[in-house]
C-alpha positions, 0 to 999 in steps of 0.5 A: 498387686491385683486381687480378684474375688468372685464371692457368692452374693444374693444381690448385685455386687455392683449395687453394693459397691456403688452404695459404698462409694456413695456413702464415702463420697457423701461423708467427705463433704463435712470431713476435714481430716481423719479425726473429724467425724462424719456420718451418712445415714442409710435410707433403706433396709437394702442399704443397711444390709449392703453396708454390713456386707461390704464394710463391717464384713470386709475381708470375710469370705462370702462363703463364711456368712449368710442371712444378713437381716435388719430390724428397725429404722434404716436411718438408725444405721450409717457409715462413719468416717473419722474413726481415729477420733475413737482410737480405731486403727481404721477410721471408717465403719458402721454406726448403729444408734437408738436415734437418727445416726446423722445427728450424732455427727455435730457439736455436743450441746450437752443439755439437748438431745440429738433426735427423737423416736425412730419407731424402731420398736422393742427387742426382748433381749435388750429388755432382758438385759436392761430390765426396762421397756425398749424403744427405737430398737436397731437390730442387725443379725447374720450367721457366720462360720468361724475358722479359728477358735475365736470370733472377734470385732472392735467397737466403741459405745457412746451416749448422750445420757452421760453424765447426767443420767448415769445410774437411772432407769433411763440408761440406753442398752446394747448387746452383741448376742452370740449363739451356736455350738458350745454356747449356753446363755440366757438370751434368745436361742441360748445366746450370750452377750459378748459386749463385756468390759475387759477383764470382767464378766460385766456387760458394757452399759452406762451403769457399768462404765462411767465416771459418776453422775454430773447433772451440771451441763457441760461439766466433767463428771466426778471422776469416780465410777466403775471402769472409769478408766475406759471412758472418754469425757466429751463435755470439755468445749476446748477439746476437738471432739466436742465439735465432732460428736453430740455424744457426752462420753464414749468408751475406749475401743473394746474387743467383742470376742468369744471362743468358737468351734472351727467350721460350725455355724454361729448366729450373732445379733447386734442390737441397741435401743433406748431404755425407758424413753426414746430420747437422748440417743446412744451409738455403737461404732463398729470398726470397718473390717474388724470382724474376724472369723478366721479366714485367710487374708493375703497381702503383697509387698514389694522389695522394689522401692517405688513400684507396688504392683509390678516386677521387672526382669533382672532388676536387682532381685526385686521380688514380690512377697505374698503373705497369707495371714490367718488373723489369729493363731490356730491350734493345728497346722493350716495347709493351703494348696495353691495353683500357679497360673498366668501368662508367665512361665514358671521356671522360665520367667520367674521362680517361686521361693516358699517355705519348703512345701511344694505348691502349698502354703503351710501355716504352722500351728501357733503361727500367723502367716506363711509367705511366697516369694516371686522372683522374676528372671531376665530372659532377654525376650521382649514379651510385654507385661505377663502375669503370675496368678496364685489361685488358692482357697482362702476358707479353712472350712470346706469349699469357697470360690478361690481367690487369685493373687495377680503379680505382673512381670514386665520387661526391663524398659528401654532407658535411652539417652535423651536431649532436651532444650530449655529456653531462658532469658539472660540472667533468669534462673530455670530448673532443668531436669529429665525426671518427667521424661525418663523411661527407666524404672524409678527412683533414679539417682543423678550426677550432673556435669556441665560443659566444664568437666568435672564440676558436678552436682550429685543426686538432684532431680533438677538443678537451677541454671542461669545464663550470663555472657553467652547465649547457650550452654549444656549440662550432662546428667548421668541417670541411674535407675533403680535396676542399675541401668544408666543413661546420659542425658543432655540439657541444652540451655539457650537464651532466645533472641530479644523481641522488643516492642517500643509500644503504641504510637502516641499523639501529643494533642494538648498534652505536655508529655506522653509516656512511651511504654516499651517492653523487651522480655529478658533485656537488662538494658534499654536505650532510647534514641530519637529522630529528630533528636529529643533532649527529653529522653536524656537520662531515661534508661527504662523500658517506659519513658516520658517524652515532650517532643516539639515535632513529630518524632520517631523513637527507637528502643534498643534493648540488650541483655548481658548475654549477646542479644540486642533488638530494637523497635520504633514508636512515633509521637505525632503532634499533627495527628491522632492515634487509634489502638483498638483491641486485638482480633478475637473469637467467641462462641455464638451467644457469648459477648466480648468487650472491645476498647480503644486507647485505654488510659487516654482521655479527651478523645471521642470515639465512633464505632461501626461494624460490618455487617451492621451490629444493632447492639452498637447503637446504644454504645457506639460512642463509648471508649469500651463496648460490649458486643455479641455478634452472631456471625463474623464481624469487623468492628471499626473505631474512629478516634478524634482527639482534642486537636481534631485529629483523627485516626481509626483501627479495626477489630475482627471478631470470629463467631463459632457455632454452638454444638448440637447437644443431644443427651438421648431419648427419654426412657425407662428401666426397672430398678436394678437394671443398667442403662447406657446413656448416649450423648452426641454433638461434641468432642467432650462431655460432662454429665450430672443428674438429679437426684444424684446418681453415684453410679454416674461418676463411677471410675470417672465415667461422667466425662464419657459420651456413653456412661453406664448407670444403675440408679438405685431408687424407684423415681424419675432421674434427669441426666444433664450433659454439657457438650463441648465442640472443638472450638470450646463452645458448649451447650447442654441437653437433658434426658429423663430416665424413669426407674420403675418399681419391681416386685418384692420377690426373693429366693430361698433354698433349703440349703445353700451348699449341697454335696455333689449328686444331692437335690435342693429346693429353691423357692420364690417368696414375697409377692405372688407372680403371674409367671415364673421364668427360671434359668441358671448359669451354668445351664440346668436342663431340669428347668425346662418347662418350669413355671411355678415358684419352686424348683427341685434340682440337682446341679452338678456344679456350683450354680446361680439360679435366676428368676424372672417373675412378673406380677400383674400391675407392675411393669418390671419383673423381679429378677432375684438370683440365688447361688447353690454351692455344690461341693464338688464330687469328692475324689479319693484318687491317689498316687503310689510312687511305684507299682513295685517296691522292695521289702522295708523300702519307703514308698510315697503315697500322695493324695491327688483328689480335690478335698481340703486338708480338713477332710476326714481321710480313711486310709488302709495301707495293708498288712504289716504296713509301717507309716514312717511319715504322714497324716490326714491328707498326706503325703505318706511314707510307707514300708512293708516287711514281707514280699507279696501283693498289698492293697491300699485303699482310701475313702474320705468325708468332707462337709458331710459329703462322702467319696467313693473308695479307691483301691490300688495295689503294690507288689512288694518284692523280696530283698536278696541277701548277697554273699560269696566266697573265694578260692584261694583268698591269698597267693602270689602275683599272677594269682588266679582266684575263683569266686563262688556266688552264695546269695540267697532269697533270690527272685529272677536275680541278676549279679554284678561283681566288681573285681579290681574295677572290672565288672563281671555279670556272671553268677560266678567269677574268675580273675587273675591278679597280676599285681601284689596288693590287698583287694576289696571285692563286691557283689550286687545282687538284684531281684527283678531289676528292682531290689538290690543288696550289696555285699562288699568285703574289704581287704578280701584278696591278698596278693603277695609280691614276687621278688626280683632275682638277679646276680653277677659273676666276678669274673665271668671267665677264668683259667683253670689254674685260678678257678675261683669265681665270686657271685654278687647277689642283687636280688630285690623284694619288699620282703625278706629273701632266702637264696639257693645257688646252683653252680652247674657242677652239681654243687650249690650254696644258700649264701647270699653272695657265695664264691665257687672254685671250679675244678675243670675247664668248661662252660657252667650255667649258674642259677639263683633262686630268690624266695620271699617269706610268703614262698614267692620265688624268682629265678635268674641264671648266667654262664661262667667259663673256665678256660684251660691253663696257657703257654707259648713255646718258641724254638732256639734255632732252625735250619732254613736249608730246604731239606724239609727238616726244621726249615722254619721258625715255628712257635707253638701256643696253648690258651692264647687268645691273641698273639704278636711276634716281632724278629729283629736283626742284631742291629735292631732292624725288624725283619719279621712280624706276625699276629697269627700263630700259624705264620712261620718265619722262613729265615728270609728278609725281603725275599732274601735269605738272612745270614747265619747267626743269632736273631732277637724275637719279642712275643706279646700275647693275651691269655684266654682270660685277657691277661697280657704276657711278653716273652723275649729271646734269641733264635739261631739261623743255621744253614 
């Protein structure tokens, strides 16, 4: 989490920051832990003010305090570290003393006092509190504006006057004197002392907090005294605190606090002094950042387990949680509007999850904090690092420079598979791993596998591997990062080939034996061979052996390991020659020296050194075995060795000499106090700066290793800056430049008001030394300054403006460059928004403030006649409704910090709410029911209508609809005035449509003859309701039975009709024809005379009521001689065209009646010719 702040300050922010860095750096020189107290004193009044500004008031918004002043010797104030010794939660802070405060840091001497008179003078409030004369007074004062109902800070009091001076006139005194609204005390400016013993009204003094008087040095007190439980005795030499502070005793951590009124200015005076004398010092330790006037502090935490300032897209829902803390509970809700800015896009790259108040941090009364959650999205777009900036005003009262919380969002990094090669000697162990080269998001989990799957080792960053029997192996590691992404990495473990060195050649001159010093890193076995054979090597299996050859011999060292490697090298031992082994070739920087040697460890040899070119430095040492030389150019040194046997050998050493860099620290210069200066060194590739006296700005952010660091020395003196320049060959030289810091005039700026309303004027004046020339400027530009050249300006800035003065004083080369910031409370805007320009009677409307005032402003709203405020107060938003139609005016003006806004007026039209109503005719009936709907709506204003009838939408004023199906139907009518105000009228079960029955029947039979005449009617009508029936038989007769029978009295076709009627009067008709046929008969003759006389010549059968007919005539012998199926056919008495004989013939007649009944008639007919 990155946090930026742009506070209003009257001095250089950088100077104050560097001062704190200096103090912290110096304080650490004697610090061995947070319980080891170290104190660094201030040197100037400016140091004291900066220390209050940046340490004690750390975390307090600069708009909440002003007018820091100091009275006394600045050496009585210092920065302390190691405050855990006192029980503080923060180990740093400020110490105020009645002597030189650095003397409170050290071993307690019990009897002696740490320091004497500081010359701090007296103070009337301390004198009034103690009743004794005051010396060495140390006083810090400032104004502050609390934003809560209590102001508080933490402190510890300690003194050398414990325990031997308890309850005497020599008791040092201190006090925290608070004055302001609602406070009435007995000290200056009606102040009260808020340094009070917990649970009492007594001031914290030696007399009020002690464990009794003890006049024996380094002995504990009696143990009884007022509020003894709050005192820590420091006279025990065995306690660690005894060697950390000269104080004989000190209190527990106390809280100085008092009730305050929100957003009012208060004054506090922190004072301590010696009472009655100027010896035996006391100190008050003020915990860093504990001063709490109630501003908002932001703290960001991350759900990511390792990253504390970065979010990754799509990384297991890792989030940044921004906590906004007011420090102490407030009695009213605290509303913090905020803006969302930055290069990341809300809704695309991330979302913000709050407590339900859009664009607002909302800390409820009695609560300490609210929070915002920033959750990034994965958008699969490579965007680099983007930022989310939450801009908010941390001060509850009025206006201040906004703070910005910056959260960074990064793409998920690539997480590729990687390969790595490790070299390890056979049977050595090497740790292998990938943590230092992984590109994912840590922390990681690990699953290791070697080539013999699935043997595995879980969750180890590194594993130890050794090789035996083979020259290579490999291991896989499945790595999972914190976002759940995986890579499979492979480590190849390789045993390098052996490199064997049999050692230097040796000479056997006058020696019984020589040592051969072989080496082969990584080898497990050594085997020496010789040529010719030397029996003395037998049984020697080490890298170094002792041999005694009888002639010049070649020795071969064969080295092997337990993997598969083998290597050899050769050395010679001569019996008839010397051996010269000089140092390796080397390089040095010009003016450096180097030591060269030959045959180290040998004796009984002589040496002659020479060089090309000649090195005069050899003349005094050219016969030494070891020489120290300092050549100025490239030189070859040769050595000739002569052994006891007068054998000779020689060797050479090449020494390369590198030139030194030409270091240049830049030209001497001078600046004015408070200015920056850019140093500029040249001549090398790396630089290291230092200064005398020490300039802490030189090491700010490690810039003392740059070629051109920017410094801002803090004292009016001569600074020497030293730079060591190193070239590419590692050779260095040093150069120095001098920077004179000149005096600046003592001129500061004051204004009749630090904060003004937009449009107001302010007078800014320069005080102190009288200048010869005043040059004013402003940022942003203020055109009213043009041509101004005196110590006072009267201006009307329209925005917060910093005024700069360049004032020159005769005799002082540097101008004074004070600056002063006038906070301009922006022009207050009463603008607001109404959610709609038109609304309906009694309907809610949102009214939202759009201006720039804070929630603590006074808002004067007017919502018009008969307005009802459903919800909202103060700034709003509001939920409003009005009961009557008409034009309503809404107005707003407001006041904040004594500044007034204009009045903004807007109107809203309240539209009549219609009353929907309708009727129907008829409201019930049988299916296929046509209903007419009449619109009876009232309170209409340019109304439109929407009927919903059985799913059909009708927009006419009145409507008509035919209901085809039975059922119960709801009907609704929406009446809308001016397309805005709508009233719905819904009538459930309004239209009732009854069922139409189904009429149906059958006749049995459908046809009959008159002789039978009776037909039965079967009724199959259906309905969900009970039915009644009426039959009409077509012969003027009727019946109401369900299933009647009817007898017809004459032949004919009759239309029979059935009417089915429900209990609701709904009917249905059905009908069919029935047929009554006449009676039937056939009449065959018993004889005929087919003689051609035209009389009774044919056999002719007559029939009535016959629908089908079949005649067969047989001879007496049963032969079929005639057949016919038509009554019109007549037998002429022939068979096959020939007349038949006279006689009797048999006939058979089969026929059907008109009602499909079968009949048979048999008989005889006589043929007579």
